[in-house]
LUMKELO-315910 format. One record per residue (C-alpha): residue number from 1; residue in one letter; x, y, z. Coordinates in steps of 0.001 Angstrom, whole numbers. Example, Ala and Ser with C-alpha at 12.3 -4.5 7.8 and 13.67 -1.06 7.14 Angstrom:
<lobas>
{seq=1 type=A east=12300 north=-4500 up=7800}
{seq=2 type=S east=13670 north=-1060 up=7140}
</lobas>
This chain:
<lobas>
{seq=1 type=X east=140400 north=100625 up=120073}
{seq=2 type=X east=143612 north=102290 up=122544}
{seq=3 type=X east=142560 north=101860 up=125357}
{seq=4 type=X east=142212 north=105224 up=126412}
{seq=5 type=X east=140000 north=106098 up=124041}
{seq=6 type=X east=137789 north=103277 up=125196}
{seq=7 type=X east=137629 north=104226 up=128960}
{seq=8 type=X east=136758 north=107836 up=127279}
{seq=9 type=X east=134327 north=106004 up=125794}
{seq=10 type=X east=132928 north=103729 up=128052}
{seq=11 type=X east=132800 north=106873 up=130666}
{seq=12 type=X east=130065 north=108344 up=128371}
{seq=13 type=X east=128127 north=105715 up=128615}
{seq=14 type=X east=127852 north=105354 up=132373}
{seq=15 type=X east=124649 north=107249 up=132653}
{seq=16 type=X east=122767 north=105691 up=129745}
{seq=17 type=X east=119306 north=104957 up=130307}
{seq=18 type=X east=118408 north=101045 up=128213}
{seq=19 type=X east=115564 north=102390 up=127206}
{seq=20 type=X east=114429 north=103921 up=124066}
{seq=21 type=X east=115056 north=107662 up=123823}
{seq=22 type=X east=111678 north=108195 up=121922}
{seq=23 type=X east=109377 north=106082 up=123994}
{seq=24 type=X east=110107 north=107992 up=127760}
{seq=25 type=X east=107920 north=110505 up=126095}
{seq=26 type=X east=106084 north=111918 up=128724}
{seq=27 type=X east=102956 north=112925 up=126237}
{seq=28 type=X east=103082 north=108920 up=125152}
{seq=29 type=X east=99173 north=107991 up=125584}
{seq=30 type=X east=97494 north=105233 up=127932}
{seq=31 type=X east=96656 north=101727 up=126220}
{seq=32 type=X east=93548 north=100998 up=125150}
{seq=33 type=X east=91730 north=97555 up=126800}
{seq=34 type=X east=92195 north=94659 up=124986}
{seq=35 type=X east=89976 north=93014 up=122718}
{seq=36 type=X east=87523 north=90107 up=124747}
{seq=37 type=X east=84658 north=88064 up=123312}
{seq=38 type=X east=83939 north=88461 up=119712}
{seq=39 type=X east=84038 north=91164 up=117299}
{seq=40 type=X east=83280 north=91372 up=113431}
{seq=41 type=X east=84544 north=94029 up=110590}
{seq=42 type=X east=84432 north=94493 up=107294}
{seq=43 type=X east=88596 north=94958 up=107479}
{seq=44 type=X east=90610 north=93642 up=110427}
{seq=45 type=X east=94675 north=95403 up=110502}
{seq=46 type=X east=96730 north=93246 up=112600}
{seq=47 type=X east=99584 north=95328 up=113852}
{seq=48 type=X east=99909 north=98387 up=115669}
{seq=49 type=X east=103242 north=99705 up=113932}
{seq=50 type=X east=103056 north=102058 up=111076}
{seq=51 type=X east=102059 north=99449 up=108480}
{seq=52 type=X east=98802 north=98396 up=110933}
{seq=53 type=X east=98140 north=102413 up=111262}
{seq=54 type=X east=98435 north=103699 up=107958}
{seq=55 type=X east=96415 north=100759 up=106277}
{seq=56 type=X east=93493 north=101329 up=109114}
{seq=57 type=X east=93854 north=105276 up=108368}
{seq=58 type=X east=93718 north=105069 up=104605}
{seq=59 type=X east=90970 north=102191 up=104799}
{seq=60 type=X east=88291 north=105123 up=106677}
{seq=61 type=X east=90218 north=107673 up=104351}
{seq=62 type=X east=89154 north=105391 up=101443}
{seq=63 type=X east=85533 north=104172 up=103095}
{seq=64 type=X east=84545 north=105871 up=105747}
{seq=65 type=X east=81429 north=103690 up=106366}
{seq=66 type=X east=84048 north=100426 up=106529}
{seq=67 type=X east=84418 north=98979 up=109898}
{seq=68 type=X east=88058 north=98856 up=110868}
{seq=69 type=X east=89693 north=97072 up=114005}
{seq=70 type=X east=93220 north=97239 up=114676}
{seq=71 type=X east=94806 north=94880 up=117379}
{seq=72 type=X east=98338 north=95178 up=118242}
{seq=73 type=X east=100012 north=92168 up=120301}
{seq=74 type=X east=101593 north=95166 up=122862}
{seq=75 type=X east=101313 north=98770 up=122623}
{seq=76 type=X east=100710 north=100963 up=119464}
{seq=77 type=X east=104403 north=102135 up=118348}
{seq=78 type=X east=106705 north=100323 up=121394}
{seq=79 type=X east=108182 north=98235 up=118445}
{seq=80 type=X east=110108 north=98857 up=115358}
{seq=81 type=X east=107864 north=102248 up=114763}
{seq=82 type=X east=108944 north=103808 up=118198}
{seq=83 type=X east=112723 north=102806 up=118278}
{seq=84 type=X east=113993 north=103914 up=114948}
{seq=85 type=X east=116228 north=107174 up=113936}
{seq=86 type=X east=113195 north=108986 up=112783}
{seq=87 type=X east=114137 north=109398 up=108814}
{seq=88 type=X east=111208 north=109508 up=106968}
{seq=89 type=X east=112556 north=109006 up=103348}
{seq=90 type=X east=110867 north=109212 up=100134}
{seq=91 type=X east=112690 north=106327 up=98729}
{seq=92 type=X east=110545 north=102858 up=98215}
{seq=93 type=X east=113679 north=100883 up=97500}
{seq=94 type=X east=115922 north=101273 up=100383}
{seq=95 type=X east=117946 north=103925 up=98334}
{seq=96 type=X east=118567 north=105282 up=94925}
{seq=97 type=X east=121139 north=102802 up=94301}
{seq=98 type=X east=119539 north=99720 up=95273}
{seq=99 type=X east=116489 north=100228 up=92965}
{seq=100 type=X east=118606 north=101205 up=90045}
{seq=101 type=X east=120449 north=97996 up=90195}
{seq=102 type=X east=116909 north=95990 up=90869}
{seq=103 type=X east=114182 north=97767 up=88825}
{seq=104 type=X east=116091 north=100326 up=86496}
{seq=105 type=X east=113104 north=100298 up=83818}
{seq=106 type=X east=110661 north=101511 up=86536}
{seq=107 type=X east=112945 north=103729 up=88992}
{seq=108 type=X east=111622 north=106911 up=87483}
{seq=109 type=X east=108211 north=105759 up=88307}
{seq=110 type=X east=108852 north=104586 up=91637}
{seq=111 type=X east=110623 north=108061 up=92761}
{seq=112 type=X east=108072 north=110133 up=91757}
{seq=113 type=X east=105751 north=107716 up=94110}
{seq=114 type=X east=108004 north=107849 up=96747}
{seq=115 type=X east=107942 north=111827 up=96477}
{seq=116 type=X east=104170 north=111741 up=96114}
{seq=117 type=X east=103855 north=109194 up=99758}
{seq=118 type=X east=106746 north=111751 up=101030}
{seq=119 type=X east=104225 north=114848 up=100172}
{seq=120 type=X east=101008 north=112464 up=101343}
{seq=121 type=X east=102268 north=111700 up=104954}
{seq=122 type=X east=103622 north=115790 up=105164}
{seq=123 type=X east=99728 north=116474 up=104508}
{seq=124 type=X east=98260 north=114213 up=106575}
{seq=125 type=X east=100685 north=115624 up=109452}
{seq=126 type=X east=99342 north=118837 up=109095}
{seq=127 type=X east=95543 north=117685 up=108628}
{seq=128 type=X east=95510 north=115102 up=111701}
{seq=129 type=X east=97922 north=117716 up=113840}
{seq=130 type=X east=100468 north=114981 up=114469}
{seq=131 type=X east=102952 north=116575 up=116432}
{seq=132 type=X east=105673 north=114397 up=115741}
{seq=133 type=X east=108299 north=117064 up=115216}
{seq=134 type=X east=108023 north=116928 up=111206}
{seq=135 type=X east=111120 north=118768 up=109504}
{seq=136 type=X east=111438 north=118240 up=105701}
{seq=137 type=X east=114999 north=119037 up=106359}
{seq=138 type=X east=116980 north=116293 up=103930}
{seq=139 type=X east=119801 north=114566 up=104028}
{seq=140 type=X east=123365 north=113874 up=103194}
{seq=141 type=X east=125357 north=111038 up=102606}
{seq=142 type=X east=128896 north=111881 up=103839}
{seq=143 type=X east=132054 north=110084 up=102222}
{seq=144 type=X east=134099 north=109292 up=104820}
{seq=145 type=X east=136876 north=107181 up=102564}
{seq=146 type=X east=138312 north=108074 up=98762}
{seq=147 type=X east=136494 north=105391 up=97489}
{seq=148 type=X east=132550 north=106533 up=99081}
{seq=149 type=X east=133400 north=109965 up=97292}
{seq=150 type=X east=133644 north=108366 up=93638}
{seq=151 type=X east=130683 north=106135 up=94767}
{seq=152 type=X east=128743 north=109683 up=95657}
{seq=153 type=X east=129718 north=111233 up=92152}
{seq=154 type=X east=128528 north=107944 up=90192}
{seq=155 type=X east=125298 north=108159 up=92001}
{seq=156 type=X east=124648 north=111598 up=91055}
{seq=157 type=X east=125776 north=111622 up=87553}
{seq=158 type=X east=123137 north=108035 up=86998}
{seq=159 type=X east=120690 north=110373 up=88524}
{seq=160 type=X east=121079 north=112984 up=86319}
{seq=161 type=X east=121312 north=110997 up=83298}
{seq=162 type=X east=117600 north=109867 up=84341}
{seq=163 type=X east=116374 north=112878 up=84700}
{seq=164 type=X east=116189 north=112442 up=88806}
{seq=165 type=X east=118860 north=114753 up=90619}
{seq=166 type=X east=116815 north=117692 up=91164}
{seq=167 type=X east=117331 north=118262 up=94958}
{seq=168 type=X east=120475 north=116612 up=94787}
{seq=169 type=X east=123698 north=118356 up=95489}
{seq=170 type=X east=127119 north=117274 up=95361}
{seq=171 type=X east=129112 north=119043 up=98298}
{seq=172 type=X east=133251 north=118639 up=98487}
{seq=173 type=X east=135133 north=118514 up=101590}
{seq=174 type=X east=135026 north=122312 up=102534}
{seq=175 type=X east=130980 north=122515 up=101462}
{seq=176 type=X east=129897 north=119340 up=103245}
{seq=177 type=X east=131828 north=120661 up=106929}
{seq=178 type=X east=130461 north=124161 up=106262}
{seq=179 type=X east=126931 north=122070 up=106752}
{seq=180 type=X east=128018 north=119666 up=109951}
{seq=181 type=X east=131573 north=119785 up=110453}
{seq=182 type=X east=133135 north=115802 up=111079}
{seq=183 type=X east=137349 north=116026 up=109757}
{seq=184 type=X east=136278 north=112703 up=108934}
{seq=185 type=X east=133976 north=114576 up=106176}
{seq=186 type=X east=135792 north=113858 up=102578}
{seq=187 type=X east=132492 north=115261 up=100695}
{seq=188 type=X east=128442 north=114359 up=100717}
{seq=189 type=X east=126134 north=114598 up=98196}
{seq=190 type=X east=122452 north=116533 up=99876}
{seq=191 type=X east=119480 north=115360 up=98927}
{seq=192 type=X east=117197 north=118240 up=100057}
{seq=193 type=X east=113985 north=117505 up=99846}
{seq=194 type=X east=113637 north=113572 up=99886}
{seq=195 type=X east=114134 north=113237 up=103553}
{seq=196 type=X east=112343 north=113934 up=106804}
{seq=197 type=X east=112921 north=114109 up=110248}
{seq=198 type=X east=110534 north=113224 up=112906}
{seq=199 type=X east=109503 north=111871 up=116775}
{seq=200 type=X east=109029 north=108339 up=115312}
{seq=201 type=X east=106758 north=107281 up=118488}
{seq=202 type=X east=105051 north=110317 up=118488}
{seq=203 type=X east=104280 north=109243 up=114660}
{seq=204 type=X east=102882 north=106218 up=115905}
{seq=205 type=X east=100527 north=107651 up=118865}
{seq=206 type=X east=99613 north=110322 up=116632}
{seq=207 type=X east=98419 north=107833 up=113947}
{seq=208 type=X east=96611 north=105978 up=116870}
{seq=209 type=X east=94299 north=109226 up=117794}
{seq=210 type=X east=93530 north=109766 up=113935}
{seq=211 type=X east=92975 north=106198 up=113467}
{seq=212 type=X east=90338 north=106591 up=116774}
{seq=213 type=X east=88843 north=110001 up=116028}
{seq=214 type=X east=88193 north=108305 up=112405}
{seq=215 type=X east=85544 north=105452 up=114210}
{seq=216 type=X east=88584 north=103007 up=113803}
{seq=217 type=X east=88636 north=100183 up=116676}
{seq=218 type=X east=91856 north=99862 up=118408}
{seq=219 type=X east=92268 north=97080 up=121236}
{seq=220 type=X east=96158 north=96932 up=121991}
{seq=221 type=X east=97598 north=93798 up=124202}
{seq=222 type=X east=95889 north=91702 up=121897}
{seq=223 type=X east=98479 north=89635 up=119543}
{seq=224 type=X east=96844 north=87569 up=116614}
{seq=225 type=X east=97411 north=84360 up=117134}
{seq=226 type=X east=95773 north=82164 up=114556}
{seq=227 type=X east=94692 north=83079 up=110896}
{seq=228 type=X east=91835 north=81118 up=109738}
{seq=229 type=X east=89636 north=80434 up=106464}
{seq=230 type=X east=85527 north=80861 up=107981}
{seq=231 type=X east=83820 north=80823 up=104369}
{seq=232 type=X east=83949 north=83983 up=102623}
{seq=233 type=X east=85689 north=85702 up=105672}
{seq=234 type=X east=88934 north=85305 up=107764}
{seq=235 type=X east=88892 north=84411 up=111799}
{seq=236 type=X east=91753 north=85849 up=113908}
{seq=237 type=X east=92160 north=84061 up=117192}
{seq=238 type=X east=93072 north=86830 up=119751}
{seq=239 type=X east=94233 north=85671 up=123877}
{seq=240 type=X east=90681 north=86321 up=125101}
{seq=241 type=X east=88668 north=86075 up=121652}
{seq=242 type=X east=88968 north=86612 up=118113}
{seq=243 type=X east=87929 north=88651 up=115541}
{seq=244 type=X east=85653 north=87372 up=112556}
{seq=245 type=X east=86372 north=89732 up=109309}
{seq=246 type=X east=85532 north=89921 up=105484}
{seq=247 type=X east=89177 north=90709 up=104456}
{seq=248 type=X east=92501 north=90975 up=106607}
{seq=249 type=X east=95737 north=93416 up=106255}
{seq=250 type=X east=98707 north=91704 up=107880}
{seq=251 type=X east=101267 north=94259 up=109087}
{seq=252 type=X east=103263 north=92133 up=111583}
{seq=253 type=X east=106374 north=93091 up=109654}
{seq=254 type=X east=109248 north=91631 up=112078}
{seq=255 type=X east=107433 north=89148 up=113955}
{seq=256 type=X east=105861 north=85980 up=112646}
{seq=257 type=X east=103613 north=86331 up=109655}
{seq=258 type=X east=99849 north=84893 up=110378}
{seq=259 type=X east=100492 north=83477 up=106325}
{seq=260 type=X east=103298 north=80350 up=107077}
{seq=261 type=X east=104718 north=80833 up=103877}
{seq=262 type=X east=105867 north=84758 up=104154}
{seq=263 type=X east=108082 north=83539 up=107295}
{seq=264 type=X east=110587 north=82347 up=105184}
{seq=265 type=X east=111298 north=86049 up=103166}
{seq=266 type=X east=112483 north=87911 up=106223}
{seq=267 type=X east=114869 north=87708 up=109158}
{seq=268 type=X east=115488 north=89903 up=111993}
{seq=269 type=X east=118576 north=91835 up=112189}
{seq=270 type=X east=119468 north=93872 up=115204}
{seq=271 type=X east=120035 north=97887 up=115172}
{seq=272 type=X east=121338 north=99991 up=117843}
{seq=273 type=X east=121137 north=103520 up=118758}
{seq=274 type=X east=122657 north=105639 up=121262}
{seq=275 type=X east=121426 north=109488 up=122400}
{seq=276 type=X east=123553 north=111961 up=123322}
{seq=277 type=X east=122150 north=114482 up=126272}
{seq=278 type=X east=121231 north=117650 up=124675}
{seq=279 type=X east=124309 north=119884 up=123485}
{seq=280 type=X east=124710 north=123574 up=124695}
{seq=281 type=X east=125015 north=126164 up=122528}
{seq=282 type=X east=128528 north=126189 up=122501}
{seq=283 type=X east=128572 north=122616 up=121555}
{seq=284 type=X east=126299 north=122998 up=118782}
{seq=285 type=X east=128338 north=125785 up=117513}
{seq=286 type=X east=131377 north=123404 up=117626}
{seq=287 type=X east=129308 north=121301 up=115040}
{seq=288 type=X east=127681 north=123817 up=112892}
{seq=289 type=X east=124297 north=121559 up=112025}
{seq=290 type=X east=122395 north=124709 up=111213}
{seq=291 type=X east=119808 north=123152 up=109007}
{seq=292 type=X east=119142 north=120331 up=110928}
{seq=293 type=X east=119514 north=117696 up=108401}
{seq=294 type=X east=119654 north=113857 up=108787}
{seq=295 type=X east=123270 north=112265 up=107870}
{seq=296 type=X east=124270 north=108756 up=106775}
{seq=297 type=X east=127966 north=107714 up=105892}
{seq=298 type=X east=128634 north=105764 up=103203}
{seq=299 type=X east=129839 north=102233 up=104052}
{seq=300 type=X east=128966 north=99194 up=103718}
{seq=301 type=X east=128292 north=99344 up=108077}
{seq=302 type=X east=127002 north=102420 up=108330}
{seq=303 type=X east=126352 north=105203 up=110790}
{seq=304 type=X east=122991 north=107408 up=110756}
{seq=305 type=X east=122516 north=110179 up=112956}
{seq=306 type=X east=120675 north=113166 up=113212}
{seq=307 type=X east=119421 north=116496 up=115951}
{seq=308 type=X east=116268 north=115844 up=117714}
{seq=309 type=X east=113873 north=118274 up=118658}
{seq=310 type=X east=116224 north=119224 up=121884}
{seq=311 type=X east=119197 north=119402 up=120600}
{seq=312 type=X east=120735 north=115857 up=121053}
{seq=313 type=X east=122599 north=114288 up=118479}
{seq=314 type=X east=120967 north=110316 up=117685}
{seq=315 type=X east=123900 north=108204 up=116235}
{seq=316 type=X east=123149 north=104689 up=115396}
{seq=317 type=X east=124143 north=101959 up=112652}
{seq=318 type=X east=127248 north=99710 up=112377}
{seq=319 type=X east=126510 north=96595 up=114014}
{seq=320 type=X east=124184 north=94548 up=112266}
{seq=321 type=X east=122850 north=91423 up=114796}
{seq=322 type=X east=121703 north=88278 up=113074}
{seq=323 type=X east=120277 north=85892 up=115896}
{seq=324 type=X east=120929 north=82532 up=115092}
{seq=325 type=X east=117616 north=80818 up=114619}
{seq=326 type=X east=115726 north=84104 up=113693}
{seq=327 type=X east=114288 north=84605 up=116938}
{seq=328 type=X east=112946 north=87794 up=118102}
{seq=329 type=X east=113510 north=88397 up=122050}
{seq=330 type=X east=113565 north=91401 up=123945}
{seq=331 type=X east=116903 north=89765 up=125793}
{seq=332 type=X east=118781 north=91323 up=122245}
{seq=333 type=X east=116959 north=94861 up=122684}
{seq=334 type=X east=120632 north=95764 up=124667}
{seq=335 type=X east=123980 north=94848 up=123422}
{seq=336 type=X east=127006 north=96903 up=125861}
{seq=337 type=X east=130026 north=95979 up=123355}
{seq=338 type=X east=128078 north=97584 up=120370}
{seq=339 type=X east=127230 north=100470 up=122333}
{seq=340 type=X east=130660 north=101008 up=123355}
{seq=341 type=X east=131648 north=100700 up=120081}
{seq=342 type=X east=129562 north=102973 up=118171}
{seq=343 type=X east=130241 north=105423 up=121312}
{seq=344 type=X east=133774 north=105038 up=120811}
{seq=345 type=X east=132591 north=106087 up=116420}
{seq=346 type=X east=131333 north=109120 up=117371}
{seq=347 type=X east=134221 north=110796 up=119255}
{seq=348 type=X east=136451 north=109801 up=116362}
{seq=349 type=X east=133476 north=111691 up=114167}
{seq=350 type=X east=133313 north=114530 up=116365}
{seq=351 type=X east=136311 north=114942 up=118378}
{seq=352 type=X east=135080 north=118471 up=119505}
{seq=353 type=X east=132298 north=116933 up=121297}
{seq=354 type=X east=134650 north=114868 up=124228}
{seq=355 type=X east=133169 north=114745 up=127194}
{seq=356 type=X east=129823 north=114960 up=126379}
{seq=357 type=X east=128101 north=112158 up=127979}
{seq=358 type=X east=125239 north=109264 up=126367}
{seq=359 type=X east=121306 north=109802 up=127858}
{seq=360 type=X east=120045 north=106432 up=126156}
{seq=361 type=X east=121021 north=103479 up=124327}
{seq=362 type=X east=118494 north=100480 up=123132}
{seq=363 type=X east=118107 north=98315 up=120020}
{seq=364 type=X east=115466 north=96213 up=118270}
{seq=365 type=X east=114724 north=94374 up=115418}
{seq=366 type=X east=114410 north=94905 up=111784}
{seq=367 type=X east=112606 north=93511 up=109608}
{seq=368 type=X east=115319 north=92602 up=106753}
{seq=369 type=X east=114942 north=90715 up=103170}
{seq=370 type=X east=117182 north=89766 up=100457}
{seq=371 type=X east=116483 north=92428 up=98529}
{seq=372 type=X east=116196 north=95610 up=100951}
{seq=373 type=X east=112970 north=97051 up=99987}
{seq=374 type=X east=109072 north=95930 up=101188}
{seq=375 type=X east=107118 north=93028 up=99094}
{seq=376 type=X east=103251 north=92460 up=99056}
{seq=377 type=X east=101135 north=89938 up=98383}
{seq=378 type=X east=97679 north=87964 up=99160}
{seq=379 type=X east=97240 north=84990 up=100402}
{seq=380 type=X east=93170 north=82574 up=101506}
{seq=381 type=X east=91791 north=83624 up=97451}
{seq=382 type=X east=92849 north=87518 up=98218}
{seq=383 type=X east=90712 north=87471 up=101612}
{seq=384 type=X east=94379 north=88528 up=103041}
{seq=385 type=X east=96939 north=91211 up=101900}
{seq=386 type=X east=100701 north=91596 up=103339}
{seq=387 type=X east=103595 north=93605 up=103457}
{seq=388 type=X east=106709 north=92912 up=104842}
{seq=389 type=X east=110712 north=93466 up=104458}
{seq=390 type=X east=110977 north=96945 up=104626}
{seq=391 type=X east=114786 north=96704 up=105901}
{seq=392 type=X east=114676 north=99516 up=108252}
{seq=393 type=X east=113472 north=102363 up=105758}
{seq=394 type=X east=110129 north=101879 up=106191}
{seq=395 type=X east=109065 north=105255 up=108195}
{seq=396 type=X east=108061 north=106384 up=104870}
{seq=397 type=X east=107401 north=103411 up=102849}
{seq=398 type=X east=104748 north=101677 up=105159}
{seq=399 type=X east=102677 north=104057 up=104119}
{seq=400 type=X east=102978 north=103291 up=100599}
{seq=401 type=X east=102348 north=99805 up=101620}
{seq=402 type=X east=99004 north=100243 up=103244}
{seq=403 type=X east=98081 north=101491 up=100205}
{seq=404 type=X east=99345 north=98479 up=98059}
{seq=405 type=X east=97905 north=96539 up=100434}
{seq=406 type=X east=94705 north=98430 up=100547}
{seq=407 type=X east=94683 north=97900 up=96541}
{seq=408 type=X east=95034 north=94016 up=96442}
{seq=409 type=X east=92649 north=93886 up=98880}
{seq=410 type=X east=89946 north=95599 up=96785}
{seq=411 type=X east=90735 north=93919 up=93739}
{seq=412 type=X east=91926 north=97035 up=91833}
{seq=413 type=X east=94785 north=97169 up=89214}
{seq=414 type=X east=96268 north=100657 up=89976}
{seq=415 type=X east=99757 north=102474 up=88857}
{seq=416 type=X east=101155 north=100743 up=92439}
{seq=417 type=X east=100018 north=97021 up=91522}
{seq=418 type=X east=101280 north=96986 up=88198}
{seq=419 type=X east=104977 north=97262 up=89201}
{seq=420 type=X east=107511 north=94679 up=88931}
{seq=421 type=X east=108577 north=95814 up=92503}
{seq=422 type=X east=104798 north=94558 up=94070}
{seq=423 type=X east=104221 north=91684 up=91821}
{seq=424 type=X east=107779 north=89982 up=92551}
{seq=425 type=X east=109095 north=88589 up=95710}
{seq=426 type=X east=112754 north=88313 up=97028}
{seq=427 type=X east=114681 north=85390 up=97180}
{seq=428 type=X east=113483 north=83370 up=100669}
{seq=429 type=X east=116458 north=83256 up=103241}
{seq=430 type=X east=117427 north=79327 up=103152}
{seq=431 type=X east=117199 north=76906 up=106634}
{seq=432 type=X east=119827 north=76845 up=109422}
{seq=433 type=X east=122662 north=76873 up=110003}
{seq=434 type=X east=122797 north=77830 up=106130}
{seq=435 type=X east=121281 north=81137 up=106868}
{seq=436 type=X east=123709 north=81898 up=109903}
{seq=437 type=X east=126504 north=80866 up=107691}
{seq=438 type=X east=125888 north=83127 up=104632}
{seq=439 type=X east=125001 north=86446 up=106629}
{seq=440 type=X east=128231 north=85296 up=108475}
{seq=441 type=X east=130088 north=84951 up=105615}
{seq=442 type=X east=128335 north=88295 up=103808}
{seq=443 type=X east=129018 north=90586 up=107296}
{seq=444 type=X east=132650 north=89736 up=106902}
{seq=445 type=X east=133113 north=89863 up=103778}
{seq=446 type=X east=131126 north=93828 up=103878}
{seq=447 type=X east=133531 north=94707 up=106520}
{seq=448 type=X east=136785 north=93607 up=104432}
{seq=449 type=X east=135008 north=95823 up=101532}
{seq=450 type=X east=135136 north=98935 up=103731}
{seq=451 type=X east=138649 north=98405 up=104324}
{seq=452 type=X east=139773 north=97686 up=100836}
{seq=453 type=X east=138330 north=100714 up=99252}
{seq=454 type=X east=134896 north=99430 up=98540}
{seq=455 type=X east=135902 north=96224 up=96159}
{seq=456 type=X east=133594 north=93421 up=96932}
{seq=457 type=X east=135314 north=89878 up=97135}
{seq=458 type=X east=134156 north=86943 up=95269}
{seq=459 type=X east=131045 north=85977 up=97520}
{seq=460 type=X east=129579 north=89140 up=97505}
{seq=461 type=X east=129953 north=89357 up=93891}
{seq=462 type=X east=128344 north=85805 up=93953}
{seq=463 type=X east=125274 north=87539 up=95779}
{seq=464 type=X east=124995 north=90276 up=93789}
{seq=465 type=X east=124213 north=87416 up=90949}
{seq=466 type=X east=121762 north=86293 up=92728}
{seq=467 type=X east=119823 north=89307 up=93937}
{seq=468 type=X east=121364 north=89272 up=97058}
{seq=469 type=X east=123639 north=91966 up=97322}
{seq=470 type=X east=123579 north=93360 up=100779}
{seq=471 type=X east=125201 north=96770 up=100022}
{seq=472 type=X east=123788 north=99218 up=102987}
</lobas>
């Protein structure tokens, strides 16, 4: 980075608050009391992020008389569910390309179920009056290098051959810049219906309210500490008591699972985000963006960016930081060197916004698995179900995962539970220091591929063959 550009990027961060923009909303609800003593229920949901909230809500929708308890280690939505970019995608497979590579025979079904799931989220937003700035404006994958443009054309043609191109449109340089103007954009692939924008923390808080209204008993500041079998049911110990339940659904995602064997399937990867101050009318006019789509570039080390309800630009991604040993720690929620890099990249993308300042800078951990999309399973003779590994695309897919967990706990054979995606597991991560070294080599190789026309080296090709293809 040139010294002048670095100084300019640094100045833009001087007032940035080191807290998630979404969680500073004045409408944030107060916490409900922690659990004390012993509670009994039909279904215990562990985790107050999207996975747990959707599971509790859908459980009550399926059986209104079912007694449901939800426990959350801190406050609902404080972790990944309140820190993400607010992209709610229909894809259940972390994008069309990942799904095509892993489950080509059932991709048509997965895409249909994903679209149905996003429709159901939109319907729930209306039904429960979830005030979460929901806008089904779509997303544009933009190419900033010639090889990325070729890859977008190939993806479109693959979707067209499978009859999945409805709502997709290839954009040339002029067409994409007419939508959002950046001198770095060479073209794009516009998905008009498959992604919605929303306020992620408000979604979590709204789901909490909806659960409470349906009779779910919610306890915050109540981590689940231990899971034990109790005859025909299960028990979960908490700091001040315990819950005895007939069935348990685990929605703990990046945090260590109460089913210990599941822990080897995920690692935490830290992602970082900036938001600008609100754009003036003149600044907004200089970039266009009248249709408020989400955007993401097509590099391996990619950025995602969008407009908020009050016309800030959220800009995140690129760095993905794996901590040695895979430990989740609040100390890693901030990384100034990444904020500086993101700011420099922002002004390279939008030079017309030079002088704009960032208001917030934050990070958080993503539950990453080796196949880049969620996996599912049961434990304790079917009394416990889990879903994890959403790898940064869980705003929408967690609702699908909730349905899968409820199907599994009920012992039902459904279209969802018969999917290869649901019946299979990703490859587990190796122990340290092998995991640290392998992830480090992979990150270096991905960066090299971005610099060399997308050409994947021998390491990445080997990872692809093993089903560890980190391609996004």
